[in-house]
Phi, psi and omega in degrees: 000136179234141176228137178243116169275112195246127165082023179266170171274112190262118174250100193275336189060022177236109181302330182288332181269317179085179178252159183230128176296322174222116185211171180237150173232123178257133180238131178231124182051041176088357184244137176292125181245340178202139172231116184205169177298322178218133178236126179269107180217076185294340180265009181267150168288130182258128169252119183288114183255015178294148185058032177224143165270128178256116184212168177295148173295154179290154174240114178255110189261022179188101179210139178260086190288339183298340185273006188303326184296338182257034180305131171082346185289339182254024182302331181256007185279149165279173177300317181297321178294317179299315183293319177293325181286307188281321183266320183277324188256316188271314188306318181301344182259005179284130173261166177307322178297324178292320174298315182298307188289324176295315179295317181301309179295323178295323178288320179295323176302311180302315180295319180301325183263017173096007180271100181280333178235129183220133170266118180268098183279093189274123175220046171283321171051047180255348179143174185299327180294324178291318178298316180297324177298317179297315179298318180300321179297312179300322179290337182276359176250128183282070184215165178273117184229149176239117178278116183237085182294133183272164184276177176104030186265350183133229185288160178301319182296318184293324177295312182297316179300316182295319181293317178297320182296313182291324178294326178296335181269338185240099178273179182272000187269334186271186178286329177259114182242195188220148166226187185224122177270110185267163168273147176267183182291347175289338189242348184206185186271161175297324179300318177298315177302313179300317181293322180286325176295323178296314179294320177300319178294320179297324182267002180068037184253135166285161182229158180217140178211147178277142179207168177175178182211145175268012181097343180255310177293147177226070184297321179293318179298321180295318176297316181300315181297334180255017177064037187245017173272133181232153176281002178254010182248135173254127177264125186264133178076272181078007183306133182090352176296137185285160176302322182297316180291325176297323177293329176295320177297315178299320178296332181272350183084010179289165175239168182226136179248124184249133178244082193301318185295312180296317184295321182283320182288325182269002173089024179285333186117178182298140175299151187271016191306307183289320178298319180299313178301315180296333180273357177097012175263146168266110181295153168235162188239152179210158182272328176082274183215139182274351168303333187251325187221174177289159183256026183241154180279344176298309181295325177299314176300313185298319180294312183300316182297310185293321180296311183293322177295327177290329179286309187219003182077009184277173177077156168225170187297331179295323176304314183299319176297323178292316180303327186256007176229271187292320179295319180289326175298319176302317183297332179268358185070025183244012185292346174281348181243334188209178176104342178206160178270073183250126175309132184104342177269159176296150183274076171262098195221142176238145174248118182253131183297134173250356178263002178288139184298340180281349180230341182292138354276142179269107179265313179245107186300315182293319179295321180292318180298312185284324186275331188224004180292153180201162184298338178295344176279345187285096186277312187223142177228135173237137173237120185051037177085352180269127178287116180248350171217133185224130176051042172087000185229136175299141185276131176054045178235122178272081184297316177306319180292321182289324178299320180295318178295317182293320179295319177295321179298309179301315184295320179294312182296317181298316179297318182292327183268354181071038182261128171279131183272066172208169190287348182273350183286137173231149178294168179062038173089005181285000000 
């Protein structure tokens, strides 16, 4: 099968290939085979990409999709309120069906807004039926997803058994693969971290963990001193981490995922985007959770860009596109398959409208995407060459039926948890 994306403004994110003011992208059997000003492919299905930016799909390497049903209820919450509400109040009432429909809609939302690869940092931790429901939801969405089950399930043996079971079901060859969400030294012992990193290496799993510092704790330094930093680990947030510790991460080849909207709104501190770059790290960006913030990478990029420019005048729009495409793909170990429009890589591609009144006229494609982009521009999405969104609509998705299921799930969980569905509700009797 051949598909030709014809006549678009091509932003490849591959310096060796370059960008094209007017270009074609040829896809054969799901793989990009040619990027050029003109491609002769008379036997290909042609998708007219004129008045479109053709670029790699976004990579979101840290999102808690199970919380989708409670979108927006935490817009005014602090981190402590979010943790008390979602983990202490709501989570105990989640059934497998609630996990499934929340994860399904969360992944579809991301795909709709151009996220072709997403790491689902799962921490419902209710049992194997819940885990299987999350995996089933990811498999039911035609997108590249990484199921990243979080720690905190109980005994060491039970955690190991769960990880081994899931790993046996999720190989590295399909669209849905696996990572492991670890606890840091703030939450568990060094021995546990070391044991779990050893098991992750044995199973060929990349790892991800949340971290940060109040200026007194030095979690990265502690891991460094005990030889526990890995080039397969992504550290999430990291607010308060010292420049010295960031250099330790860079030296180990680790990556960092920054969620600027959540970090600023919930009181974590300024995002580390500029500090990470200065330390030799390539930052990546993530949305985190939709009870508190929007679920698209456009707003995430814009926040990170504006904050860093306000702090020191650093960054340019091209940096932000790299953070959300090729750099994030590297952090997931998928840069050989996605993250840039490079011949030989899978065709994970989005087409953004340039004739929309909110961005027209597009003079600088990267500048327009970062400064004014929004999900409404996402006209077409391909994953591994398959068109999964066409002319602004997801293909073969019954959204009205799914909305009904998600609303029913939210209402049942809220009633069981005693949650009022309005902006004035706070956990702990608020």
